[in-house]
C-alpha positions in Angstrom: 47.2 6.0 -14.0 50.6 5.0 -15.2 52.0 1.4 -15.5 55.7 1.3 -15.2 57.7 -1.7 -16.6 61.4 -2.4 -16.6 62.3 -3.7 -20.0 65.6 -5.7 -20.3 66.7 -4.3 -17.0 68.0 -1.2 -18.7 65.3 1.1 -19.9 62.4 2.5 -17.9 59.3 2.6 -20.2 56.2 4.5 -19.2 52.9 3.4 -20.8 49.9 5.5 -19.8 46.6 3.5 -19.7 44.1 6.1 -20.7 40.6 5.8 -19.3 37.5 6.4 -21.5 36.0 9.8 -20.9 32.5 9.8 -22.4 33.4 6.9 -24.6 36.3 4.7 -25.4 39.7 6.2 -26.4 40.2 6.3 -30.1 43.3 4.8 -31.7 45.3 6.8 -34.2 47.9 5.5 -36.6 50.2 6.9 -39.2 53.8 7.1 -40.5 56.6 9.3 -39.4 58.5 10.0 -42.7 61.4 11.9 -44.1 59.9 14.8 -45.9 62.6 15.4 -48.5 60.7 18.0 -50.6 59.4 19.9 -47.6 55.7 19.9 -48.6 54.4 18.0 -45.5 52.8 15.3 -47.7 54.3 11.9 -47.9 55.4 10.9 -51.4 56.1 7.4 -52.7 59.9 8.0 -52.5 59.8 9.4 -48.9 60.6 6.6 -46.5 59.3 6.1 -43.0 61.7 6.7 -40.1 61.9 3.9 -37.5 62.6 4.1 -33.8 61.1 7.6 -33.4 59.1 8.5 -30.3 55.5 9.7 -30.9 53.4 11.1 -28.1 50.1 12.7 -27.2 50.7 15.7 -25.0 52.2 14.5 -21.7 50.5 11.1 -21.8 51.0 8.2 -24.2 54.5 7.6 -25.6 55.1 5.0 -28.4 57.9 4.2 -30.8 57.6 3.8 -34.6 58.5 0.5 -36.1 61.2 0.0 -38.7 58.9 1.4 -41.4 58.0 4.5 -39.4 54.5 3.3 -38.5 52.9 4.0 -35.1 49.6 3.4 -33.4 48.6 5.4 -30.4 45.5 6.1 -28.2 44.0 9.5 -27.6 41.4 10.5 -25.0 39.6 13.3 -26.7 39.7 16.0 -29.4 41.9 18.9 -28.5 44.9 16.8 -27.5 48.0 17.2 -29.6 49.9 14.5 -31.3 53.7 15.2 -31.7 56.8 13.5 -32.7 60.2 13.7 -31.0 62.4 14.9 -33.8 65.5 12.7 -33.9 69.0 14.0 -34.6 69.6 14.6 -38.3 66.3 16.3 -38.9 65.1 19.9 -38.5 64.4 20.3 -34.8 61.2 21.6 -33.4 57.6 20.7 -32.7 56.2 18.5 -35.4 52.6 18.1 -34.4 49.0 17.7 -35.4 45.8 18.3 -33.3 43.7 15.2 -32.6 40.7 15.6 -34.9 37.1 15.0 -33.8 35.2 12.0 -35.3 38.0 11.1 -37.6 40.5 8.3 -37.3 42.2 8.7 -40.6 46.0 8.1 -40.6 48.0 11.0 -39.4 51.4 11.1 -41.1 54.1 13.3 -39.5 56.8 14.8 -41.6 60.4 15.2 -40.6 62.7 17.5 -42.6 66.2 16.1 -43.2 69.1 18.4 -42.5 71.5 19.1 -45.3 75.1 18.0 -45.3 76.2 21.5 -44.4 73.7 21.8 -41.6 74.8 18.5 -40.2 78.4 19.6 -40.3 77.8 22.9 -38.6 78.5 23.5 -34.9 75.8 22.4 -32.4 74.8 26.0 -31.7 71.4 27.5 -30.7 70.2 30.9 -29.6 68.2 31.5 -26.4 66.1 34.6 -25.9 63.3 35.3 -23.4 60.3 37.4 -22.7 59.7 39.3 -25.9 56.2 40.2 -24.7 55.0 41.0 -28.2 51.7 43.0 -28.4 49.1 43.0 -31.2 49.9 46.4 -32.4 52.8 48.8 -32.7 50.5 51.6 -31.4 50.4 49.9 -27.9 52.4 52.0 -25.3 54.6 48.9 -25.0 54.9 47.7 -28.6 57.2 44.7 -28.1 59.9 46.3 -30.2 61.2 45.3 -33.6 61.1 41.5 -33.1 62.0 40.8 -36.6 65.2 42.8 -36.4 66.0 41.4 -33.0 65.7 37.8 -34.2 67.7 38.6 -37.4 70.5 39.9 -35.3 70.4 37.0 -32.9 70.6 34.4 -35.7 73.3 36.2 -37.7 76.1 33.6 -37.1 78.7 32.3 -39.5 76.7 29.1 -39.6 73.0 29.3 -39.0 72.1 28.1 -35.5 70.4 24.7 -35.2 67.4 26.5 -33.6 66.2 29.7 -32.1 64.0 29.9 -29.0 62.2 32.4 -26.9 61.7 30.7 -23.5 58.3 31.9 -22.7 56.2 35.1 -22.5 56.5 35.3 -26.3 53.4 37.5 -26.2 52.1 40.0 -23.7 48.6 38.6 -23.3 48.5 35.3 -25.2 45.9 36.6 -27.7 45.4 35.4 -31.2 46.3 38.8 -32.6 49.6 38.8 -30.7 50.4 35.3 -31.9 49.6 36.5 -35.5 52.2 39.2 -35.1 54.8 36.7 -33.8 54.0 34.2 -36.5 54.4 36.9 -39.2 57.9 37.4 -37.9 58.7 33.7 -37.6 57.6 33.1 -41.2 60.6 35.1 -42.2 63.0 33.2 -39.9 65.5 31.1 -41.7 66.3 28.8 -38.8 64.1 26.3 -36.8 61.8 28.0 -34.3 61.3 26.5 -30.8 58.3 28.0 -29.0 58.2 27.7 -25.2 55.1 28.7 -23.2 55.2 31.4 -20.5 52.6 32.7 -18.0 51.7 35.6 -20.2 51.1 33.2 -23.1 48.8 31.3 -20.8 46.3 33.9 -19.7 43.5 32.1 -21.6 44.6 28.7 -20.3 46.8 28.1 -23.3 44.0 27.8 -25.9 45.4 30.2 -28.4 49.0 29.1 -27.9 48.2 25.4 -28.4 46.1 26.1 -31.5 48.9 28.1 -33.2 52.2 26.8 -31.6 51.3 23.2 -30.8 52.2 21.2 -27.7 53.3 23.0 -24.6 55.4 20.0 -23.6 57.6 18.2 -26.1 61.2 17.2 -26.8 63.6 16.6 -29.7 67.2 15.5 -30.3 69.8 17.7 -31.9 73.3 16.3 -32.4 74.4 14.8 -29.1 71.9 16.7 -27.0 68.3 15.8 -26.0 66.2 19.0 -25.5 63.0 19.1 -23.4 60.6 21.9 -23.6 58.3 22.0 -20.6 55.4 24.0 -19.4 56.2 25.8 -16.1 52.5 26.8 -15.8 51.8 23.2 -14.8 51.7 22.0 -11.2 55.0 20.8 -9.8 54.0 17.1 -9.8 52.8 17.4 -13.4 56.1 19.0 -14.5 58.2 16.2 -12.9 55.8 13.6 -14.4 56.5 14.8 -17.9 60.3 14.8 -17.4 59.9 11.2 -16.0 57.9 10.0 -19.0 60.1 11.7 -21.6 63.4 10.7 -20.2 62.4 7.1 -19.6 63.1 6.7 -23.3 66.4 8.5 -23.4 69.7 6.7 -23.1 71.4 7.2 -19.8 74.3 9.6 -19.9 72.9 11.7 -22.7 73.3 15.4 -22.3 69.9 16.8 -21.5 69.0 20.4 -21.9 65.7 21.8 -20.5 64.0 24.9 -21.9 61.3 26.4 -19.7 59.9 29.8 -18.8 59.9 30.2 -15.0 62.8 29.0 -12.8 61.5 25.8 -11.0 61.5 25.7 -7.3 64.4 23.8 -5.7 62.5 20.6 -5.1 61.4 20.3 -8.8 65.0 21.3 -9.9 66.5 18.5 -7.8 64.0 15.9 -9.0 64.6 16.7 -12.7 68.3 16.8 -12.2 68.1 13.3 -10.7 66.3 12.2 -13.8 69.2 13.4 -15.9 68.7 17.1 -16.8 72.2 18.7 -16.7 71.6 22.2 -18.2 68.5 24.5 -18.1 67.6 27.8 -19.8 64.8 29.9 -18.4 63.5 33.5 -18.5 60.6 35.0 -16.5 62.7 37.0 -14.1 63.4 39.7 -16.7 67.0 39.4 -15.4 70.2 37.6 -16.1 71.2 34.9 -13.6 73.4 31.8 -13.2 71.9 29.3 -10.7 73.6 26.1 -9.6 71.8 23.2 -8.0 73.2 19.7 -7.4 74.0 18.3 -10.8 72.2 21.1 -12.7 73.2 24.6 -13.9 70.4 27.0 -14.9 70.9 30.2 -16.9 68.0 32.7 -16.8 68.2 35.1 -19.7 67.0 38.7 -19.5 64.3 40.2 -21.8 64.9 40.1 -25.5 63.7 43.5 -26.8 63.3 45.6 -23.7 65.7 46.3 -20.9 65.8 43.9 -17.9 64.7 44.7 -14.4 68.3 44.1 -13.3 69.2 46.9 -15.8 70.8 44.5 -18.2 70.4 45.6 -21.8 68.0 43.6 -23.9 69.9 40.6 -25.1 70.2 36.8 -25.6 72.6 33.9 -25.3 74.4 31.9 -28.0 75.0 28.4 -26.8 77.4 25.8 -28.4 77.7 22.3 -27.2 80.8 20.2 -27.9 80.9 16.7 -26.4 78.3 17.7 -23.8 80.2 20.8 -22.6 78.5 24.2 -23.4 80.2 27.4 -24.4 77.8 30.3 -23.7 78.2 33.8 -25.1 76.0 36.8 -24.3 75.1 39.3 -26.9 73.1 42.5 -26.7 70.1 43.2 -28.9 71.3 46.3 -30.7 68.8 49.2 -31.3 71.4 50.3 -33.8 74.7 48.8 -34.8 77.6 50.5 -33.0 81.2 51.5 -34.0 83.1 54.0 -31.9 86.6 55.2 -31.4 87.7 54.6 -27.8 91.4 55.3 -28.1 92.9 57.6 -29.4 90.3 60.0 -28.1 89.2 63.0 -30.2 89.5 65.5 -27.3 92.8 64.1 -26.0 96.5 63.6 -26.8 98.0 60.4 -28.1 101.7 59.8 -27.3 104.2 60.2 -30.2 106.0 56.9 -29.4 103.0 54.8 -30.5 99.9 53.6 -28.7 97.1 51.0 -28.7 94.2 51.6 -30.9 90.9 50.6 -29.2 87.7 50.4 -31.0 84.2 49.6 -29.7 82.1 47.6 -32.1 78.9 45.5 -31.9 76.7 44.8 -34.8 74.9 41.5 -34.2 75.4 38.0 -32.7 78.9 37.6 -34.1 82.0 39.6 -33.3 82.7 41.7 -36.4 85.9 42.1 -38.3 87.3 45.5 -37.4 90.2 47.4 -39.1 91.7 50.8 -38.6 93.7 53.2 -40.8 95.7 56.2 -39.6 96.1 59.1 -42.0 94.7 57.1 -44.8 97.5 54.6 -44.5 97.4 50.8 -44.7 94.7 48.8 -42.9 95.6 47.7 -39.3 93.6 44.5 -38.3 92.2 44.8 -34.8 91.7 41.8 -32.6 88.9 41.1 -30.1 89.9 42.1 -26.6 86.7 41.1 -24.7 83.4 42.8 -24.5 83.0 45.1 -27.5 86.6 46.1 -27.6 89.0 45.5 -30.5 92.7 46.3 -30.2 95.6 47.1 -32.5 99.0 48.9 -32.5 99.6 52.3 -33.9 103.0 53.4 -35.1 105.0 56.4 -33.9 103.5 59.6 -35.1 104.7 63.2 -35.5 103.1 65.9 -33.3 100.0 67.4 -34.7 96.6 66.4 -35.9 96.0 62.9 -37.4 93.0 60.9 -38.6 91.7 57.5 -37.4 89.4 55.6 -39.7 87.5 52.6 -38.4 85.7 50.0 -40.4 83.6 47.1 -39.0 81.8 44.4 -41.0 79.6 41.7 -39.5 77.6 38.8 -40.8 75.4 39.1 -43.8 76.4 42.6 -44.8 76.1 44.6 -41.6 78.8 47.3 -41.9 79.8 50.6 -40.4 82.6 53.1 -40.8 83.6 56.1 -38.8 86.5 58.7 -38.6 87.8 60.8 -35.8 90.6 63.5 -35.6 93.1 63.3 -32.8 96.2 65.1 -31.7 99.7 63.7 -30.8 101.0 65.9 -28.0 102.0 65.9 -24.3 100.2 63.8 -21.7 98.3 65.4 -18.8 99.7 65.8 -15.4 99.3 63.2 -12.6 96.2 63.4 -10.5 95.9 65.6 -7.5 94.6 63.1 -5.0 92.0 64.1 -2.5 89.1 62.3 -0.8 88.7 58.6 -1.8 85.5 57.2 -3.5 85.4 53.9 -1.7 81.8 52.8 -2.5 78.8 53.8 -4.6 77.8 57.4 -4.0 81.1 58.0 -2.3 80.1 56.8 1.1 77.4 55.0 3.1 74.9 57.8 2.7 75.3 57.7 -1.1 75.0 61.4 -1.8 77.2 61.2 -4.8 78.9 64.5 -4.0 82.6 65.1 -4.2 84.3 67.7 -2.1 86.8 68.5 -4.9 85.6 70.5 -8.0 86.5 69.0 -11.3 87.3 71.7 -13.9 86.5 71.5 -17.6 87.7 70.8 -20.2 89.1 67.3 -19.6 91.2 65.0 -21.7 91.7 61.3 -21.4 94.9 60.4 -19.5 94.5 56.7 -20.2 92.1 54.1 -21.4 92.3 50.4 -20.4 90.3 47.4 -21.7 89.5 45.0 -18.9 88.3 42.1 -21.0 84.5 42.2 -20.6 81.4 44.4 -20.1 81.2 47.1 -17.4 77.6 47.8 -16.4 76.2 48.7 -13.0 79.4 48.7 -11.1 80.7 52.3 -10.9 84.5 52.5 -10.5 85.7 52.6 -6.9 88.9 54.5 -6.1 91.1 54.4 -3.0 94.6 55.8 -2.9 96.3 54.8 -6.1 94.0 51.9 -7.0 90.8 51.8 -9.1 88.6 48.7 -8.8 85.8 47.8 -11.3 83.3 44.9 -11.5 83.5 43.2 -14.9 80.3 41.2 -15.5 80.0 37.9 -17.5 76.4 37.6 -18.7 77.1 34.5 -20.8 78.1 31.5 -18.7 78.3 33.7 -15.6 81.5 32.3 -14.3 84.2 34.4 -16.1 83.7 37.8 -14.6 84.9 39.3 -11.3 86.9 42.3 -10.1 89.7 44.1 -11.9 92.1 46.5 -10.2 94.0 49.2 -12.1 96.8 51.7 -11.3 95.2 55.2 -11.0 98.1 57.0 -12.5 98.7 54.7 -15.6 95.7 52.4 -16.0 97.8 49.3 -15.9 96.0 46.3 -14.6 97.3 45.3 -11.2 95.3 42.2 -10.5 92.1 40.3 -11.5 89.9 38.1 -9.3 87.6 35.8 -11.2 84.4 34.6 -9.5 82.2 31.6 -10.1 79.1 33.8 -10.2 78.6 37.3 -11.6 79.5 40.5 -9.8 77.3 43.1 -11.4 77.4 45.8 -8.8 80.2 48.0 -7.5 82.4 46.7 -4.7 83.2 48.6 -1.6 86.6 49.2 0.0 87.6 49.7 3.6 91.2 50.0 4.5 93.0 47.2 2.7 89.9 45.1 2.0 87.7 45.0 -1.0 84.2 43.5 -0.5 81.9 42.4 -3.4 78.5 40.8 -3.6 77.9 37.8 -6.0 74.8 37.0 -7.9 74.3 33.7 -6.0 74.1 35.5 -2.6 77.7 35.2 -1.5 79.7 38.1 0.0 83.4 37.9 -0.7 86.4 39.9 0.5 89.7 40.4 -1.3 93.0 42.1 -0.5 93.3 45.5 -2.0 97.0 45.0 -2.7 96.8 41.9 -4.8 93.3 40.5 -5.0 94.0 37.6 -2.8 90.9 36.1 -1.2 90.2 37.2 2.4 86.9 35.7 3.5 83.5 34.5 2.1 80.1 34.6 3.7 77.1 32.9 2.1 73.9 34.9 2.6 71.9 32.3 0.7 72.7 29.3 2.9 69.5 27.4 3.6 67.3 29.7 1.6 65.3 29.0 -1.6 67.1 30.0 -4.8 64.1 32.3 -5.5 64.9 34.4 -2.5 68.7 34.9 -2.9 69.2 36.8 -6.2 71.8 39.5 -5.4 72.5 42.6 -7.5 72.9 45.3 -4.9 76.3 46.5 -3.9 77.5 46.2 -0.3 77.7 49.2 1.9 80.5 49.7 4.5 80.1 51.9 7.6 82.0 51.9 10.9 83.9 48.7 10.0 80.9 46.7 9.1 79.6 45.4 5.7 75.9 45.6 5.1 74.3 43.4 2.4 71.0 41.6 1.8 69.1 39.3 -0.5 65.3 39.1 -0.6 65.0 36.8 2.5 68.0 37.8 4.6 69.9 40.9 5.7 73.3 40.9 7.6 76.0 43.0 9.0 79.5 41.5 8.9 82.9 42.5 10.2 84.8 43.9 7.3 88.2 42.4 8.5 87.0 38.9 9.2 83.6 38.3 7.7 82.2 37.4 11.1 78.5 38.3 11.5 77.5 41.1 13.8 73.9 40.1 13.2 71.8 38.2 10.7 68.1 38.9 10.1 65.9 36.4 8.2 63.0 38.1 6.5 59.5 37.0 5.4 59.2 38.4 1.9 55.8 38.8 0.3 57.0 38.5 -3.2 60.6 37.4 -3.7 60.7 38.5 -7.3 64.1 40.0 -7.9 66.1 41.6 -5.2 66.7 45.3 -5.3 69.7 46.8 -7.1 70.1 49.5 -4.4 72.8 49.4 -1.8 71.7 49.9 1.8 72.0 53.5 3.0 73.5 54.2 6.4 73.6 57.3 8.6 74.6 57.0 12.2 72.9 54.0 13.7 70.2 53.7 11.0 70.3 51.5 7.9 67.7 52.0 5.2 67.2 49.3 2.6 64.8 47.7 0.1 64.8 44.0 -0.7 62.1 43.0 -3.1 59.2 44.3 -5.1 56.3 44.1 -2.5 58.1 44.7 0.8 58.5 48.4 0.6 61.4 50.2 2.3 62.5 49.7 5.8 64.9 51.0 8.4 67.1 48.8 10.7 69.3 49.5 13.7 72.9 49.3 12.4 74.2 47.6 15.6 71.4 45.1 16.3 69.5 44.4 13.1 66.2 45.4 14.8 63.6 46.9 12.5 62.9 50.5 13.2 60.1 51.1 10.6 58.7 49.8 7.3 56.8 51.8 4.7 54.9 49.8 2.1 53.4 52.0 -0.6 53.7 52.4 -4.3 56.2 55.2 -3.8 58.5 52.9 -1.7 58.0 49.6 -3.5 60.0 48.0 -6.3 62.9 50.2 -5.4 66.1 49.6 -7.5 67.9 52.9 -6.6 70.1 53.2 -3.5 68.6 55.5 -0.8 70.3 58.9 -0.4 70.5 60.2 3.1 71.2 63.7 4.4 70.0 65.9 7.2 67.7 63.3 8.8 65.9 62.5 5.5 66.1 59.4 3.4 65.3 60.0 -0.3 63.7 57.0 -2.0 63.2 56.7 -5.8 60.8 53.9 -6.9 60.1 51.9 -10.0 56.9 53.9 -10.6 58.9 57.1 -10.9 58.0 58.5 -7.5 60.7 60.3 -5.4 59.9 60.5 -1.7 61.6 62.2 1.3 61.1 60.0 4.4 61.9 61.1 7.9 64.9 58.9 8.9 63.7 58.4 12.4 60.1 57.5 11.7 59.6 56.7 8.0 57.0 59.4 7.7 56.8 61.0 4.3 57.8 64.7 4.1 56.9 64.8 0.4 56.4 62.6 -2.7 56.8 63.7 -6.3 56.2 61.6 -9.4 58.7 62.6 -12.1 58.0 60.1 -14.9 54.7 60.6 -16.7 52.6 57.4 -16.8 55.1 55.7 -14.6 54.0 52.3 -13.1 55.6 49.7 -10.8 56.6 47.3 -13.5 58.0 50.2 -15.6 61.2 50.7 -13.5 61.5 54.2 -14.8 64.1 54.9 -12.1 66.9 52.4 -11.5 70.0 54.4 -10.7 70.5 56.4 -7.5 70.1 60.1 -7.4 72.9 62.5 -6.2 72.4 65.3 -3.6 74.3 68.5 -3.2 73.5 72.1 -2.4 69.9 71.4 -1.5 69.2 69.8 -4.9 68.4 66.2 -5.6 69.5 65.1 -9.1 67.4 62.1 -10.2 68.2 60.1 -13.4 65.3 58.3 -15.1 65.3 55.6 -17.7 62.4 57.4 -19.4 64.3 60.3 -20.9 65.4 62.8 -18.3 67.7 63.9 -15.5 65.4 65.8 -13.1 66.6 68.3 -10.5 64.3 68.6 -7.4 64.4 70.9 -4.5 65.4 68.6 -1.7 63.3 70.4 0.9 60.0 70.4 -1.0 60.3 68.1 -4.1 59.6 71.0 -6.4 61.1 70.5 -9.9 63.9 72.9 -10.7 64.9 71.7 -14.1 65.2 68.6 -16.3 67.4 67.7 -19.3 66.8 64.9 -21.8 69.2 62.6 -23.5 69.4 61.0 -26.9 69.3 57.2 -27.0 72.1 54.9 -27.7 72.7 51.5 -29.3 71.4 49.6 -26.2 68.0 49.4 -24.4 68.0 49.2 -20.6 64.5 50.6 -19.9 61.9 48.1 -18.8 58.7 47.8 -20.8 60.2 50.1 -23.4 62.0 48.9 -26.5 63.8 52.0 -27.7 63.5 54.5 -24.9 66.3 57.1 -24.4 67.1 57.6 -20.8 69.8 57.7 -18.1 70.8 54.3 -16.8 73.8 55.8 -14.9 73.8 57.8 -11.6 75.2 61.3 -11.6 77.8 62.7 -9.3 78.2 66.4 -8.3 81.6 68.1 -8.0 81.6 71.8 -7.3 78.9 73.5 -9.4 78.8 70.7 -12.0 76.7 67.5 -12.4 78.6 64.8 -14.2 76.6 62.0 -15.8 77.1 59.5 -18.6 74.7 59.1 -21.4 73.5 56.0 -23.3 75.1 57.4 -26.5 78.5 57.3 -24.9 78.9 61.0 -24.1 80.1 62.2 -20.7 78.4 65.5 -20.0 78.9 68.2 -17.4 75.8 70.2 -16.5 75.4 73.3 -14.4 73.8 72.5 -11.1 71.8 75.7 -11.2 69.9 75.3 -14.4 71.1 72.1 -16.1 72.6 73.7 -19.2 75.5 71.7 -20.7 78.9 73.1 -19.9 81.0 70.5 -21.6 80.9 67.0 -23.0 83.0 64.5 -24.7 82.3 61.1 -26.4 84.0 58.1 -25.0 83.0 55.8 -27.8 80.5 53.4 -26.1 77.4 53.6 -23.9 77.9 54.7 -20.3 75.6 52.7 -17.9 77.3 53.5 -14.5 78.2 56.5 -12.5 81.6 58.2 -12.9 83.9 58.3 -9.9 86.0 61.3 -8.8 89.6 60.8 -8.0 90.7 64.2 -6.7 90.6 66.4 -9.8 90.4 63.4 -12.1 87.3 61.6 -13.2 87.2 57.8 -13.7 84.5 56.5 -16.1 83.7 53.0 -17.2 81.9 52.3 -20.5 79.8 49.3 -21.3 82.1 48.0 -24.0 84.7 47.0 -21.4 87.0 50.0 -21.0 87.9 52.2 -18.1 88.9 55.9 -18.8 90.7 58.4 -16.7 90.0 62.0 -17.6 92.2 64.8 -16.3 91.8 68.6 -16.2 94.2 69.4 -19.0 93.9 69.5 -22.8 96.0 70.1 -25.8 95.0 72.1 -28.8 91.7 71.0 -30.4 92.5 68.7 -33.3 92.2 70.4 -36.6 90.1 69.2 -39.6 91.2 66.2 -41.6 90.2 65.0 -45.1 88.1 61.9 -45.3 90.0 58.9 -46.6 88.7 57.1 -49.7 87.3 53.7 -48.6 89.1 50.5 -49.3 85.8 48.7 -49.8 82.2 49.8 -50.2 80.7 50.8 -46.9 77.3 51.5 -45.5 77.1 55.2 -44.5 77.3 55.3 -40.7 74.4 56.7 -38.6 75.2 60.4 -37.6 75.7 59.6 -34.0 78.4 57.1 -34.9 80.8 59.7 -36.5 83.5 61.9 -35.0 84.4 65.6 -35.3 86.0 67.3 -38.3 85.1 68.1 -41.9 84.5 66.5 -45.2 82.2 63.8 -43.9 83.8 63.6 -40.5 81.0 64.6 -38.2 78.4 67.3 -38.6 77.2 65.6 -41.8 74.0 67.5 -43.0 73.0 64.3 -44.8 73.1 62.4 -41.6 69.3 61.7 -41.5 69.5 60.3 -45.1 72.5 58.2 -44.1 70.6 56.6 -41.3 67.7 55.8 -43.6 70.2 54.2 -46.0 71.6 52.1 -43.3 68.2 50.8 -42.4 67.1 50.2 -46.0 70.3 48.4 -46.9 70.2 46.3 -43.8 66.6 45.3 -44.6 67.5 44.4 -48.2 70.4 42.2 -47.1 68.2 40.5 -44.5 65.5 39.6 -46.9 68.0 38.5 -49.6 69.7 36.2 -47.1 66.4 34.6 -46.2 65.5 34.1 -49.9 68.6 32.1 -50.5 
């Protein structure tokens, strides 16, 4: 039991009276000392550190005297003694196991920070869910954890610490922990382990033996950090926060690091105790969650793609006077540098233009420069996302060269060159049917009535200031609207509207929570879904707010994650979270109906928009609830199908001719009777697919009796819509990002296709937009847009609007100037690492088509590894 005293009327002190279990508790003593030579053994000149908290697991808490001495009671061997590292020392768990039959003094070493470390910003890096396995031969190998951590900690000043907030390993075995510790041994910054449920499959025995306590705390600068075990019962979690924070000065900024998002009751209790900021994982998705007095950020998976289709990544957090600045970075499979504007297959204006480059190397924005025709360097400035911008001078008509150079922290460096032409601009678009929502309409067939002829050239390219991921562009009249996502703090993204003819930004609507999915437009109203469960409407003309509806009101935060786009049909907006579905009037936001749902497993809402045909709505809500149909006017359930082929669905349903086509996480595609839910056929199209694999996340397209299904596991597959028979499949090379779940470097299509005439248009992860023949899948035409494409293109008459992940929107028109001629490679201004072959443009003399490309890639990897190890040795 606990005895609670109020000392001096100011500090709550918790002293745990430990009962004897099979004998009286043993007392342990020792000294907490400043380990100046780093050997872990106290020398005569290494003084004790007074006023430091020492604890045994979640029980006894004592404070060292002025000489650093402590005395503490332990119940039994197996408990862990740890010291709360004070500010000014290397943060992390300093610990020793309680020995059996031995009460010798246990001294605990603290490593003082250097003057430079103390002067550095209070920055740390948060990753989550690395799921490292014991061997690289495992089907899921956990990826290159060493390279991922090296990228994440490559900052101008080393971060104060690096953490993976749980599920560090796949199964919590000693062999898996060995692999992690082998990586951590090379880490040049403090390592903060946090236990997850996968690390706890043996009850935490291996974890505690190797990583130490599962609950501990430390101080870094002005911030108190608590690591807590979310595998514990709720009351035990709160009890640890209570005991730990009893000895923290009121008003201190308190950051909690845990694996699973706590339920709302626990979150409210620990917020009341003083926790102000929380970082978690577990969801395999990127979220911002607000409770009273507490903001939580859930970070997606570190080396594999997230369930929410976010690329593997992490957060870089800097505190200044208690206020955090949070930046999201992607874990790069390969460093990236691409020319976005001018475009190699297009015309640049003779009067001058903006140079746009796409660059991402590691955790820090690189320094990027450009040269035109081997001229002087032009510094490019960061313009949001991966985009860097500069101004080009007026140029004469004809072929020119653009050389780009990017250098990041610790020697990461890339260079590339493209040839481009200066010539006349394409004609204005021929406007036809609008593309007002994902898939073009409420049935999401992804088919355009207007053919789009090849070849195309870029009419304009616009940087919108941040990443563009799931949200395909939406086009109505002369306006394009895109969702720009903020995966850092989560409150700086929103909607951006552009002029269709010129690409000029018309308005921007910033939202307090991320919009990751495409909006939908009806008349003069734009409707978007926010990550916290809100549905918001804006004026199409100027982005002014129209109305807001909170789908999450009164629900648990675990049941209200929202990534799916809204669907509009017959003047009503349809949207849902795991535990609620609603139909709203598009003009006013008034509810036509609201249906609360009992969800079996609220883990992560579907990414798929509801599909609507006539009076039937088809939707999926969460992993275990299958797919169901609802009456569009009443909200009554018509049918529900729970099977592996209809569960964990992230792709929007496609509806045509009385059939709903459903693509599941397992890689199954099913044709369900729209009236009854009965299966007409089911076909698995990803070998070894499984429900947690999420091998299909993007919606198929349907035209001419063929269903075109994109998979994250390598292929776009064409199926006969009547029988499910496979007609053809094409594969894709990978790109610099990883979006596939339970794969660490899997090439695949994250974007949905569209069909226009006899061509299937789809974006690839390497940044190429390709046009494939609907009949047999052969490539008719392609062009590189300079950055990964993770969302569907949108037709605008005979134009095509494409967004790329770096943060740019491109309009492509059916006109093209002469193909640029070859240019000579410019001599470098400084030594550069040879770029990987996929990073180069077209031309001669080292400008694309380099036969030594494979060797260049090897050199990139070897040089990067050499720099990495040299940096750690310093």
